[in-house]
C-alpha positions as protocol buffer text, in pm:
chain_id: "A"
residue {
  index: 1
  type: MET
  ca { x: 2613 y: -11100 z: 8320 }
}
residue {
  index: 2
  type: GLU
  ca { x: 2359 y: -10818 z: 8282 }
}
residue {
  index: 3
  type: THR
  ca { x: 2490 y: -10600 z: 8567 }
}
residue {
  index: 4
  type: SER
  ca { x: 2853 y: -10614 z: 8457 }
}
residue {
  index: 5
  type: PHE
  ca { x: 2763 y: -10565 z: 8093 }
}
residue {
  index: 6
  type: LEU
  ca { x: 2551 y: -10260 z: 8169 }
}
residue {
  index: 7
  type: ALA
  ca { x: 2845 y: -10112 z: 8356 }
}
residue {
  index: 8
  type: TYR
  ca { x: 3055 y: -10171 z: 8044 }
}
residue {
  index: 9
  type: LEU
  ca { x: 2792 y: -10003 z: 7827 }
}
residue {
  index: 10
  type: ARG
  ca { x: 2764 y: -9698 z: 8048 }
}
residue {
  index: 11
  type: GLY
  ca { x: 3136 y: -9651 z: 8006 }
}
residue {
  index: 12
  type: ARG
  ca { x: 3119 y: -9687 z: 7628 }
}
residue {
  index: 13
  type: CYS
  ca { x: 2802 y: -9499 z: 7539 }
}
residue {
  index: 14
  type: ARG
  ca { x: 2818 y: -9133 z: 7445 }
}
residue {
  index: 15
  type: THR
  ca { x: 2608 y: -8889 z: 7644 }
}
residue {
  index: 16
  type: LEU
  ca { x: 2410 y: -8663 z: 7412 }
}
residue {
  index: 17
  type: PRO
  ca { x: 2159 y: -8396 z: 7513 }
}
residue {
  index: 18
  type: GLU
  ca { x: 1862 y: -8583 z: 7367 }
}
residue {
  index: 19
  type: VAL
  ca { x: 1885 y: -8838 z: 7651 }
}
residue {
  index: 20
  type: GLU
  ca { x: 1834 y: -8690 z: 7997 }
}
residue {
  index: 21
  type: VAL
  ca { x: 1840 y: -9032 z: 8170 }
}
residue {
  index: 22
  type: GLY
  ca { x: 1992 y: -9326 z: 7986 }
}
residue {
  index: 23
  type: ILE
  ca { x: 2124 y: -9674 z: 8060 }
}
residue {
  index: 24
  type: GLY
  ca { x: 2097 y: -9787 z: 8422 }
}
residue {
  index: 25
  type: ASP
  ca { x: 1746 y: -9679 z: 8523 }
}
residue {
  index: 26
  type: ASP
  ca { x: 1408 y: -9851 z: 8483 }
}
residue {
  index: 27
  type: ALA
  ca { x: 1334 y: -9639 z: 8176 }
}
residue {
  index: 28
  type: ALA
  ca { x: 1501 y: -9369 z: 7971 }
}
residue {
  index: 29
  type: VAL
  ca { x: 1404 y: -9004 z: 7985 }
}
residue {
  index: 30
  type: LEU
  ca { x: 1430 y: -8816 z: 7655 }
}
residue {
  index: 31
  type: ALA
  ca { x: 1420 y: -8441 z: 7611 }
}
residue {
  index: 32
  type: PRO
  ca { x: 1114 y: -8311 z: 7420 }
}
residue {
  index: 33
  type: VAL
  ca { x: 1178 y: -8284 z: 7048 }
}
residue {
  index: 34
  type: GLN
  ca { x: 1116 y: -7984 z: 6829 }
}
residue {
  index: 35
  type: GLY
  ca { x: 864 y: -8064 z: 6557 }
}
residue {
  index: 36
  type: ARG
  ca { x: 745 y: -8419 z: 6484 }
}
residue {
  index: 37
  type: GLN
  ca { x: 882 y: -8728 z: 6657 }
}
residue {
  index: 38
  type: VAL
  ca { x: 955 y: -9033 z: 6441 }
}
residue {
  index: 39
  type: ILE
  ca { x: 997 y: -9387 z: 6578 }
}
residue {
  index: 40
  type: CYS
  ca { x: 1095 y: -9708 z: 6397 }
}
residue {
  index: 41
  type: ALA
  ca { x: 1195 y: -10062 z: 6495 }
}
residue {
  index: 42
  type: ASP
  ca { x: 1366 y: -10352 z: 6322 }
}
residue {
  index: 43
  type: GLN
  ca { x: 1463 y: -10702 z: 6433 }
}
residue {
  index: 44
  type: ILE
  ca { x: 1721 y: -10925 z: 6267 }
}
residue {
  index: 45
  type: ILE
  ca { x: 1769 y: -11294 z: 6353 }
}
residue {
  index: 46
  type: ASP
  ca { x: 2054 y: -11536 z: 6295 }
}
residue {
  index: 47
  type: GLY
  ca { x: 1974 y: -11778 z: 6015 }
}
residue {
  index: 48
  type: VAL
  ca { x: 1719 y: -11541 z: 5861 }
}
residue {
  index: 49
  type: ASP
  ca { x: 1888 y: -11204 z: 5822 }
}
residue {
  index: 50
  type: PHE
  ca { x: 2255 y: -11291 z: 5886 }
}
residue {
  index: 51
  type: ASP
  ca { x: 2492 y: -11580 z: 5952 }
}
residue {
  index: 52
  type: ALA
  ca { x: 2657 y: -11542 z: 6292 }
}
residue {
  index: 53
  type: ALA
  ca { x: 2894 y: -11832 z: 6223 }
}
residue {
  index: 54
  type: GLY
  ca { x: 3023 y: -11692 z: 5895 }
}
residue {
  index: 55
  type: GLN
  ca { x: 3001 y: -11315 z: 5940 }
}
residue {
  index: 56
  type: SER
  ca { x: 3163 y: -11064 z: 6173 }
}
residue {
  index: 57
  type: LEU
  ca { x: 2947 y: -10998 z: 6480 }
}
residue {
  index: 58
  type: ALA
  ca { x: 3058 y: -10634 z: 6471 }
}
residue {
  index: 59
  type: ASP
  ca { x: 2933 y: -10609 z: 6111 }
}
residue {
  index: 60
  type: ILE
  ca { x: 2604 y: -10766 z: 6216 }
}
residue {
  index: 61
  type: GLY
  ca { x: 2566 y: -10510 z: 6495 }
}
residue {
  index: 62
  type: TYR
  ca { x: 2648 y: -10230 z: 6253 }
}
residue {
  index: 63
  type: LYS
  ca { x: 2381 y: -10355 z: 6013 }
}
residue {
  index: 64
  type: ALA
  ca { x: 2121 y: -10369 z: 6291 }
}
residue {
  index: 65
  type: MET
  ca { x: 2174 y: -9998 z: 6354 }
}
residue {
  index: 66
  type: ALA
  ca { x: 2210 y: -9901 z: 5989 }
}
residue {
  index: 67
  type: ILE
  ca { x: 1877 y: -10046 z: 5878 }
}
residue {
  index: 68
  type: ASN
  ca { x: 1698 y: -9833 z: 6138 }
}
residue {
  index: 69
  type: LEU
  ca { x: 1898 y: -9527 z: 6037 }
}
residue {
  index: 70
  type: SER
  ca { x: 1789 y: -9592 z: 5678 }
}
residue {
  index: 71
  type: ASP
  ca { x: 1424 y: -9587 z: 5787 }
}
residue {
  index: 72
  type: ILE
  ca { x: 1481 y: -9257 z: 5965 }
}
residue {
  index: 73
  type: ALA
  ca { x: 1645 y: -9115 z: 5650 }
}
residue {
  index: 74
  type: ALA
  ca { x: 1350 y: -9232 z: 5439 }
}
residue {
  index: 75
  type: MET
  ca { x: 1123 y: -9022 z: 5661 }
}
residue {
  index: 76
  type: GLY
  ca { x: 1343 y: -8716 z: 5605 }
}
residue {
  index: 77
  type: ALA
  ca { x: 1417 y: -8718 z: 5978 }
}
residue {
  index: 78
  type: VAL
  ca { x: 1716 y: -8686 z: 6211 }
}
residue {
  index: 79
  type: PRO
  ca { x: 1798 y: -8979 z: 6447 }
}
residue {
  index: 80
  type: ASP
  ca { x: 1818 y: -8918 z: 6822 }
}
residue {
  index: 81
  type: ALA
  ca { x: 1826 y: -9229 z: 7041 }
}
residue {
  index: 82
  type: ALA
  ca { x: 1829 y: -9608 z: 7009 }
}
residue {
  index: 83
  type: PHE
  ca { x: 1701 y: -9883 z: 7236 }
}
residue {
  index: 84
  type: VAL
  ca { x: 1882 y: -10213 z: 7182 }
}
residue {
  index: 85
  type: THR
  ca { x: 1745 y: -10552 z: 7286 }
}
residue {
  index: 86
  type: LEU
  ca { x: 1968 y: -10858 z: 7244 }
}
residue {
  index: 87
  type: ALA
  ca { x: 1851 y: -11218 z: 7277 }
}
residue {
  index: 88
  type: LEU
  ca { x: 2177 y: -11409 z: 7315 }
}
residue {
  index: 89
  type: PRO
  ca { x: 2257 y: -11779 z: 7271 }
}
residue {
  index: 90
  type: LYS
  ca { x: 2374 y: -11938 z: 7597 }
}
residue {
  index: 91
  type: ASP
  ca { x: 2721 y: -12024 z: 7470 }
}
residue {
  index: 92
  type: ASP
  ca { x: 2963 y: -11729 z: 7498 }
}
residue {
  index: 93
  type: ALA
  ca { x: 2680 y: -11484 z: 7562 }
}
residue {
  index: 94
  type: THR
  ca { x: 2898 y: -11208 z: 7709 }
}
residue {
  index: 95
  type: GLN
  ca { x: 3155 y: -11228 z: 7430 }
}
residue {
  index: 96
  type: THR
  ca { x: 2878 y: -11227 z: 7167 }
}
residue {
  index: 97
  type: ALA
  ca { x: 2712 y: -10922 z: 7322 }
}
residue {
  index: 98
  type: GLY
  ca { x: 3041 y: -10734 z: 7335 }
}
residue {
  index: 99
  type: ALA
  ca { x: 3127 y: -10812 z: 6973 }
}
residue {
  index: 100
  type: VAL
  ca { x: 2780 y: -10713 z: 6847 }
}
residue {
  index: 101
  type: TYR
  ca { x: 2793 y: -10391 z: 7044 }
}
residue {
  index: 102
  type: GLU
  ca { x: 3123 y: -10292 z: 6882 }
}
residue {
  index: 103
  type: GLY
  ca { x: 2938 y: -10251 z: 6554 }
}
residue {
  index: 104
  type: ILE
  ca { x: 2633 y: -10091 z: 6716 }
}
residue {
  index: 105
  type: LEU
  ca { x: 2846 y: -9832 z: 6895 }
}
residue {
  index: 106
  type: GLU
  ca { x: 3050 y: -9758 z: 6581 }
}
residue {
  index: 107
  type: SER
  ca { x: 2736 y: -9682 z: 6382 }
}
residue {
  index: 108
  type: ALA
  ca { x: 2584 y: -9481 z: 6667 }
}
residue {
  index: 109
  type: ALA
  ca { x: 2896 y: -9266 z: 6702 }
}
residue {
  index: 110
  type: ARG
  ca { x: 2915 y: -9206 z: 6328 }
}
residue {
  index: 111
  type: HIS
  ca { x: 2561 y: -9068 z: 6320 }
}
residue {
  index: 112
  type: GLN
  ca { x: 2545 y: -8895 z: 6660 }
}
residue {
  index: 113
  type: VAL
  ca { x: 2291 y: -9137 z: 6810 }
}
residue {
  index: 114
  type: SER
  ca { x: 2265 y: -9213 z: 7183 }
}
residue {
  index: 115
  type: ILE
  ca { x: 2211 y: -9568 z: 7307 }
}
residue {
  index: 116
  type: ALA
  ca { x: 1944 y: -9482 z: 7562 }
}
residue {
  index: 117
  type: GLY
  ca { x: 1845 y: -9827 z: 7687 }
}
residue {
  index: 118
  type: GLY
  ca { x: 1724 y: -10172 z: 7593 }
}
residue {
  index: 119
  type: ASP
  ca { x: 1745 y: -10524 z: 7734 }
}
residue {
  index: 120
  type: LEU
  ca { x: 1961 y: -10838 z: 7742 }
}
residue {
  index: 121
  type: SER
  ca { x: 1844 y: -11195 z: 7771 }
}
residue {
  index: 122
  type: VAL
  ca { x: 2017 y: -11532 z: 7738 }
}
residue {
  index: 123
  type: TYR
  ca { x: 1829 y: -11833 z: 7606 }
}
residue {
  index: 124
  type: ASP
  ca { x: 1856 y: -12155 z: 7408 }
}
residue {
  index: 125
  type: GLY
  ca { x: 1807 y: -12002 z: 7066 }
}
residue {
  index: 126
  type: PRO
  ca { x: 1967 y: -11796 z: 6788 }
}
residue {
  index: 127
  type: LEU
  ca { x: 2112 y: -11448 z: 6825 }
}
residue {
  index: 128
  type: SER
  ca { x: 1842 y: -11185 z: 6776 }
}
residue {
  index: 129
  type: ILE
  ca { x: 1894 y: -10808 z: 6767 }
}
residue {
  index: 130
  type: ASN
  ca { x: 1601 y: -10570 z: 6801 }
}
residue {
  index: 131
  type: ILE
  ca { x: 1658 y: -10194 z: 6779 }
}
residue {
  index: 132
  type: THR
  ca { x: 1396 y: -9925 z: 6830 }
}
residue {
  index: 133
  type: MET
  ca { x: 1507 y: -9579 z: 6720 }
}
residue {
  index: 134
  type: THR
  ca { x: 1364 y: -9236 z: 6783 }
}
residue {
  index: 135
  type: GLY
  ca { x: 1418 y: -8934 z: 6563 }
}
residue {
  index: 136
  type: HIS
  ca { x: 1257 y: -8606 z: 6474 }
}
residue {
  index: 137
  type: VAL
  ca { x: 1162 y: -8370 z: 6195 }
}
residue {
  index: 138
  type: ALA
  ca { x: 1231 y: -8022 z: 6328 }
}
residue {
  index: 139
  type: ALA
  ca { x: 1033 y: -7835 z: 6061 }
}
residue {
  index: 140
  type: GLY
  ca { x: 787 y: -7945 z: 5797 }
}
residue {
  index: 141
  type: GLU
  ca { x: 631 y: -8288 z: 5761 }
}
residue {
  index: 142
  type: PRO
  ca { x: 789 y: -8634 z: 5764 }
}
residue {
  index: 143
  type: TRP
  ca { x: 823 y: -8790 z: 5420 }
}
residue {
  index: 144
  type: LEU
  ca { x: 562 y: -9061 z: 5369 }
}
residue {
  index: 145
  type: ARG
  ca { x: 508 y: -9329 z: 5107 }
}
residue {
  index: 146
  type: SER
  ca { x: 167 y: -9185 z: 5022 }
}
residue {
  index: 147
  type: GLY
  ca { x: 257 y: -8842 z: 4880 }
}
residue {
  index: 148
  type: ALA
  ca { x: 360 y: -8920 z: 4521 }
}
residue {
  index: 149
  type: CYS
  ca { x: 177 y: -8711 z: 4258 }
}
residue {
  index: 150
  type: GLU
  ca { x: 114 y: -8775 z: 3890 }
}
residue {
  index: 151
  type: GLY
  ca { x: 391 y: -8604 z: 3693 }
}
residue {
  index: 152
  type: ASP
  ca { x: 650 y: -8635 z: 3971 }
}
residue {
  index: 153
  type: ALA
  ca { x: 1002 y: -8743 z: 3885 }
}
residue {
  index: 154
  type: ILE
  ca { x: 1120 y: -9067 z: 4047 }
}
residue {
  index: 155
  type: VAL
  ca { x: 1471 y: -9026 z: 4189 }
}
residue {
  index: 156
  type: VAL
  ca { x: 1694 y: -9284 z: 4355 }
}
residue {
  index: 157
  type: SER
  ca { x: 2017 y: -9261 z: 4548 }
}
residue {
  index: 158
  type: GLY
  ca { x: 2318 y: -9485 z: 4491 }
}
residue {
  index: 159
  type: ALA
  ca { x: 2326 y: -9800 z: 4281 }
}
residue {
  index: 160
  type: PHE
  ca { x: 2148 y: -10132 z: 4316 }
}
residue {
  index: 161
  type: GLY
  ca { x: 2210 y: -10505 z: 4317 }
}
residue {
  index: 162
  type: GLY
  ca { x: 2461 y: -10756 z: 4449 }
}
residue {
  index: 163
  type: SER
  ca { x: 2456 y: -10631 z: 4808 }
}
residue {
  index: 164
  type: ILE
  ca { x: 2488 y: -10992 z: 4932 }
}
residue {
  index: 165
  type: LEU
  ca { x: 2857 y: -10975 z: 4836 }
}
residue {
  index: 166
  type: GLY
  ca { x: 2911 y: -10769 z: 5153 }
}
residue {
  index: 167
  type: ARG
  ca { x: 2748 y: -10429 z: 5117 }
}
residue {
  index: 168
  type: HIS
  ca { x: 2436 y: -10545 z: 5302 }
}
residue {
  index: 169
  type: LEU
  ca { x: 2634 y: -10566 z: 5628 }
}
residue {
  index: 170
  type: ARG
  ca { x: 2761 y: -10207 z: 5617 }
}
residue {
  index: 171
  type: PRO
  ca { x: 2507 y: -10009 z: 5416 }
}
residue {
  index: 172
  type: ILE
  ca { x: 2536 y: -9634 z: 5371 }
}
residue {
  index: 173
  type: SER
  ca { x: 2268 y: -9458 z: 5574 }
}
residue {
  index: 174
  type: ARG
  ca { x: 2153 y: -9165 z: 5359 }
}
residue {
  index: 175
  type: LEU
  ca { x: 2091 y: -8929 z: 5652 }
}
residue {
  index: 176
  type: SER
  ca { x: 2317 y: -8653 z: 5527 }
}
residue {
  index: 177
  type: MET
  ca { x: 2161 y: -8669 z: 5182 }
}
residue {
  index: 178
  type: ALA
  ca { x: 1811 y: -8658 z: 5331 }
}
residue {
  index: 179
  type: ALA
  ca { x: 1903 y: -8349 z: 5533 }
}
residue {
  index: 180
  type: THR
  ca { x: 2039 y: -8175 z: 5223 }
}
residue {
  index: 181
  type: LEU
  ca { x: 1734 y: -8268 z: 5017 }
}
residue {
  index: 182
  type: ARG
  ca { x: 1502 y: -8136 z: 5286 }
}
residue {
  index: 183
  type: ARG
  ca { x: 1672 y: -7795 z: 5261 }
}
residue {
  index: 184
  type: LEU
  ca { x: 1696 y: -7801 z: 4881 }
}
residue {
  index: 185
  type: VAL
  ca { x: 1371 y: -7944 z: 4742 }
}
residue {
  index: 186
  type: ASP
  ca { x: 1022 y: -8064 z: 4832 }
}
residue {
  index: 187
  type: VAL
  ca { x: 1021 y: -8444 z: 4848 }
}
residue {
  index: 188
  type: HIS
  ca { x: 663 y: -8568 z: 4799 }
}
residue {
  index: 189
  type: ALA
  ca { x: 710 y: -8937 z: 4886 }
}
residue {
  index: 190
  type: ALA
  ca { x: 995 y: -9161 z: 4994 }
}
residue {
  index: 191
  type: ILE
  ca { x: 1085 y: -9516 z: 5095 }
}
residue {
  index: 192
  type: ASP
  ca { x: 1412 y: -9697 z: 5150 }
}
residue {
  index: 193
  type: ALA
  ca { x: 1498 y: -9993 z: 4928 }
}
residue {
  index: 194
  type: SER
  ca { x: 1533 y: -10278 z: 5174 }
}
residue {
  index: 195
  type: ASP
  ca { x: 1344 y: -10562 z: 5004 }
}
residue {
  index: 196
  type: GLY
  ca { x: 1423 y: -10478 z: 4640 }
}
residue {
  index: 197
  type: LEU
  ca { x: 1420 y: -10167 z: 4422 }
}
residue {
  index: 198
  type: SER
  ca { x: 1114 y: -10267 z: 4220 }
}
residue {
  index: 199
  type: LEU
  ca { x: 919 y: -10413 z: 4513 }
}
residue {
  index: 200
  type: ASP
  ca { x: 971 y: -10111 z: 4739 }
}
residue {
  index: 201
  type: LEU
  ca { x: 904 y: -9867 z: 4453 }
}
residue {
  index: 202
  type: ASP
  ca { x: 578 y: -10051 z: 4385 }
}
residue {
  index: 203
  type: ARG
  ca { x: 485 y: -10032 z: 4756 }
}
residue {
  index: 204
  type: MET
  ca { x: 541 y: -9657 z: 4765 }
}
residue {
  index: 205
  type: LEU
  ca { x: 340 y: -9599 z: 4449 }
}
residue {
  index: 206
  type: ALA
  ca { x: 59 y: -9826 z: 4571 }
}
residue {
  index: 207
  type: ALA
  ca { x: 40 y: -9623 z: 4893 }
}
residue {
  index: 208
  type: SER
  ca { x: 6 y: -9312 z: 4674 }
}
residue {
  index: 209
  type: ARG
  ca { x: -246 y: -9483 z: 4440 }
}
residue {
  index: 210
  type: VAL
  ca { x: -37 y: -9407 z: 4134 }
}
residue {
  index: 211
  type: GLY
  ca { x: 208 y: -9590 z: 3909 }
}
residue {
  index: 212
  type: ALA
  ca { x: 535 y: -9533 z: 3725 }
}
residue {
  index: 213
  type: GLU
  ca { x: 667 y: -9515 z: 3374 }
}
residue {
  index: 214
  type: LEU
  ca { x: 1031 y: -9615 z: 3411 }
}
residue {
  index: 215
  type: ASP
  ca { x: 1335 y: -9550 z: 3197 }
}
residue {
  index: 216
  type: ILE
  ca { x: 1501 y: -9877 z: 3293 }
}
residue {
  index: 217
  type: ASP
  ca { x: 1824 y: -9783 z: 3116 }
}
residue {
  index: 218
  type: GLN
  ca { x: 1866 y: -9510 z: 3379 }
}
residue {
  index: 219
  type: ILE
  ca { x: 1847 y: -9748 z: 3677 }
}
residue {
  index: 220
  type: PRO
  ca { x: 2195 y: -9738 z: 3833 }
}
residue {
  index: 221
  type: ILE
  ca { x: 2345 y: -10088 z: 3855 }
}
residue {
  index: 222
  type: HIS
  ca { x: 2613 y: -10149 z: 4117 }
}
residue {
  index: 223
  type: ASP
  ca { x: 2941 y: -10316 z: 4024 }
}
residue {
  index: 224
  type: ASP
  ca { x: 2846 y: -10587 z: 4275 }
}
residue {
  index: 225
  type: ALA
  ca { x: 2543 y: -10672 z: 4060 }
}
residue {
  index: 226
  type: HIS
  ca { x: 2773 y: -10740 z: 3765 }
}
residue {
  index: 227
  type: ARG
  ca { x: 2996 y: -10958 z: 3982 }
}
residue {
  index: 228
  type: GLN
  ca { x: 2695 y: -11142 z: 4121 }
}
residue {
  index: 229
  type: SER
  ca { x: 2566 y: -11195 z: 3768 }
}
residue {
  index: 230
  type: GLU
  ca { x: 2881 y: -11386 z: 3679 }
}
residue {
  index: 231
  type: GLN
  ca { x: 2805 y: -11632 z: 3959 }
}
residue {
  index: 232
  type: SER
  ca { x: 2426 y: -11656 z: 3933 }
}
residue {
  index: 233
  type: GLY
  ca { x: 2353 y: -11663 z: 3562 }
}
residue {
  index: 234
  type: ARG
  ca { x: 2098 y: -11384 z: 3611 }
}
residue {
  index: 235
  type: SER
  ca { x: 2159 y: -11047 z: 3447 }
}
residue {
  index: 236
  type: ALA
  ca { x: 2305 y: -10755 z: 3640 }
}
residue {
  index: 237
  type: PHE
  ca { x: 1979 y: -10568 z: 3577 }
}
residue {
  index: 238
  type: GLU
  ca { x: 1777 y: -10851 z: 3735 }
}
residue {
  index: 239
  type: HIS
  ca { x: 1994 y: -10824 z: 4046 }
}
residue {
  index: 240
  type: ALA
  ca { x: 1948 y: -10446 z: 4058 }
}
residue {
  index: 241
  type: TRP
  ca { x: 1573 y: -10485 z: 4006 }
}
residue {
  index: 242
  type: SER
  ca { x: 1512 y: -10736 z: 4284 }
}
residue {
  index: 243
  type: ASP
  ca { x: 1805 y: -10825 z: 4511 }
}
residue {
  index: 244
  type: GLY
  ca { x: 1721 y: -10602 z: 4808 }
}
residue {
  index: 245
  type: GLU
  ca { x: 1922 y: -10480 z: 5106 }
}
residue {
  index: 246
  type: ASP
  ca { x: 2061 y: -10185 z: 4913 }
}
residue {
  index: 247
  type: PHE
  ca { x: 1911 y: -9943 z: 5170 }
}
residue {
  index: 248
  type: GLU
  ca { x: 1908 y: -9660 z: 4919 }
}
residue {
  index: 249
  type: LEU
  ca { x: 1636 y: -9394 z: 4897 }
}
residue {
  index: 250
  type: ILE
  ca { x: 1355 y: -9398 z: 4641 }
}
residue {
  index: 251
  type: MET
  ca { x: 1180 y: -9061 z: 4620 }
}
residue {
  index: 252
  type: THR
  ca { x: 939 y: -8856 z: 4415 }
}
residue {
  index: 253
  type: MET
  ca { x: 949 y: -8480 z: 4363 }
}
residue {
  index: 254
  type: SER
  ca { x: 864 y: -8231 z: 4090 }
}
residue {
  index: 255
  type: ALA
  ca { x: 1069 y: -8250 z: 3769 }
}
residue {
  index: 256
  type: ASP
  ca { x: 1222 y: -7908 z: 3845 }
}
residue {
  index: 257
  type: ASP
  ca { x: 1322 y: -8018 z: 4194 }
}
residue {
  index: 258
  type: ALA
  ca { x: 1466 y: -8342 z: 4058 }
}
residue {
  index: 259
  type: GLN
  ca { x: 1688 y: -8146 z: 3823 }
}
residue {
  index: 260
  type: LYS
  ca { x: 1792 y: -7917 z: 4107 }
}
residue {
  index: 261
  type: ALA
  ca { x: 1883 y: -8218 z: 4323 }
}
residue {
  index: 262
  type: VAL
  ca { x: 2076 y: -8395 z: 4046 }
}
residue {
  index: 263
  type: ASP
  ca { x: 2266 y: -8074 z: 3971 }
}
residue {
  index: 264
  type: ASP
  ca { x: 2360 y: -8013 z: 4335 }
}
residue {
  index: 265
  type: PRO
  ca { x: 2740 y: -8040 z: 4377 }
}
residue {
  index: 266
  type: LYS
  ca { x: 2710 y: -8201 z: 4720 }
}
residue {
  index: 267
  type: ILE
  ca { x: 2468 y: -8487 z: 4652 }
}
residue {
  index: 268
  type: GLY
  ca { x: 2394 y: -8486 z: 4279 }
}
residue {
  index: 269
  type: LYS
  ca { x: 2655 y: -8746 z: 4183 }
}
residue {
  index: 270
  type: ASP
  ca { x: 2468 y: -9003 z: 4397 }
}
residue {
  index: 271
  type: LEU
  ca { x: 2124 y: -8929 z: 4252 }
}
residue {
  index: 272
  type: ARG
  ca { x: 1957 y: -9051 z: 3935 }
}
residue {
  index: 273
  type: ARG
  ca { x: 1613 y: -8990 z: 3785 }
}
residue {
  index: 274
  type: ILE
  ca { x: 1471 y: -9325 z: 3672 }
}
residue {
  index: 275
  type: GLY
  ca { x: 1115 y: -9242 z: 3568 }
}
residue {
  index: 276
  type: THR
  ca { x: 793 y: -9048 z: 3607 }
}
residue {
  index: 277
  type: VAL
  ca { x: 485 y: -9100 z: 3823 }
}
residue {
  index: 278
  type: VAL
  ca { x: 173 y: -9173 z: 3614 }
}
residue {
  index: 279
  type: GLY
  ca { x: -194 y: -9210 z: 3698 }
}
residue {
  index: 280
  type: ARG
  ca { x: -212 y: -9574 z: 3584 }
}
residue {
  index: 281
  type: THR
  ca { x: -114 y: -9800 z: 3876 }
}
residue {
  index: 282
  type: GLY
  ca { x: 171 y: -10048 z: 3842 }
}
residue {
  index: 283
  type: LEU
  ca { x: 522 y: -10033 z: 3699 }
}
residue {
  index: 284
  type: TRP
  ca { x: 558 y: -9972 z: 3326 }
}
residue {
  index: 285
  type: LYS
  ca { x: 824 y: -9918 z: 3063 }
}
residue {
  index: 286
  type: ARG
  ca { x: 786 y: -9782 z: 2711 }
}
residue {
  index: 287
  type: ASP
  ca { x: 868 y: -10045 z: 2450 }
}
residue {
  index: 288
  type: LYS
  ca { x: 847 y: -9959 z: 2078 }
}
residue {
  index: 289
  type: GLY
  ca { x: 591 y: -9687 z: 2138 }
}
residue {
  index: 290
  type: SER
  ca { x: 366 y: -9884 z: 2374 }
}
residue {
  index: 291
  type: LEU
  ca { x: 369 y: -9941 z: 2749 }
}
residue {
  index: 292
  type: LYS
  ca { x: 472 y: -10281 z: 2884 }
}
residue {
  index: 293
  type: ARG
  ca { x: 392 y: -10379 z: 3241 }
}
residue {
  index: 294
  type: LEU
  ca { x: 682 y: -10480 z: 3464 }
}
residue {
  index: 295
  type: SER
  ca { x: 660 y: -10725 z: 3753 }
}
residue {
  index: 296
  type: PRO
  ca { x: 796 y: -10602 z: 4089 }
}
residue {
  index: 297
  type: GLN
  ca { x: 1026 y: -10854 z: 4253 }
}
residue {
  index: 298
  type: GLY
  ca { x: 1212 y: -10877 z: 4581 }
}
residue {
  index: 299
  type: TYR
  ca { x: 1207 y: -11030 z: 4927 }
}
residue {
  index: 300
  type: LEU
  ca { x: 861 y: -11096 z: 5066 }
}
residue {
  index: 301
  type: HIS
  ca { x: 846 y: -11147 z: 5443 }
}
residue {
  index: 302
  type: GLY
  ca { x: 660 y: -11461 z: 5544 }
}
């Protein structure tokens, strides 16, 4: 299976200058990057992160790429190459690999990423997709979780909640927005919202040893959160606060830069300021003149 499938991949994969030697050799050879190199990896497993029996395999492959692209965007970086490892169930292994790769290749082509290598194995177990992605920051520093400063504005992209209704399989990777922001403003800290808006915001602020005073009425709630609320009995805000898999950006920057970003005609409509970084750790909201502590919620990995 592996030899014939690799021949198929070589015919399907785009050749981009970042990859000097790609699929078909013992290892890939990548051209040196300008600036800082950024590397991330994510694994998703059937029964934990997706349902191979009830969801499109192409959508699952697309998601596997998109979650890595979201991590690259959260670093303020540009993606270059991906290394894809599939662990395939014995039954219909070739067909499964081909269907998964349709989504992987679609996402890679959309964002100018080369599939530079990886591995295939067949075993008596669930479908597992592991992608390692390289990228770079040509000038300046990568965005980290640890750079938030007291007085910063907290800005988010997109809207939150209800992604389980389908958005989680084809998330928007905010690479273009990150590139525009890098040219426009100075982002002090960033993270992507994969496990829940409040949980990931709390993680970023904890890494920076600060907290947040939030204007919760400004948190953008997705229409899917309202639809999910009708089914779950939980409020749309609760879904936006904790559902996860939105893969939007959470960032801090100066108040002036936040206004500049929100006013930008290219990206401003997708940005919202939701609060301010404060010296007191934790998440807080102002309630009748006093501060009330909020509990971060989301998906905690076992």
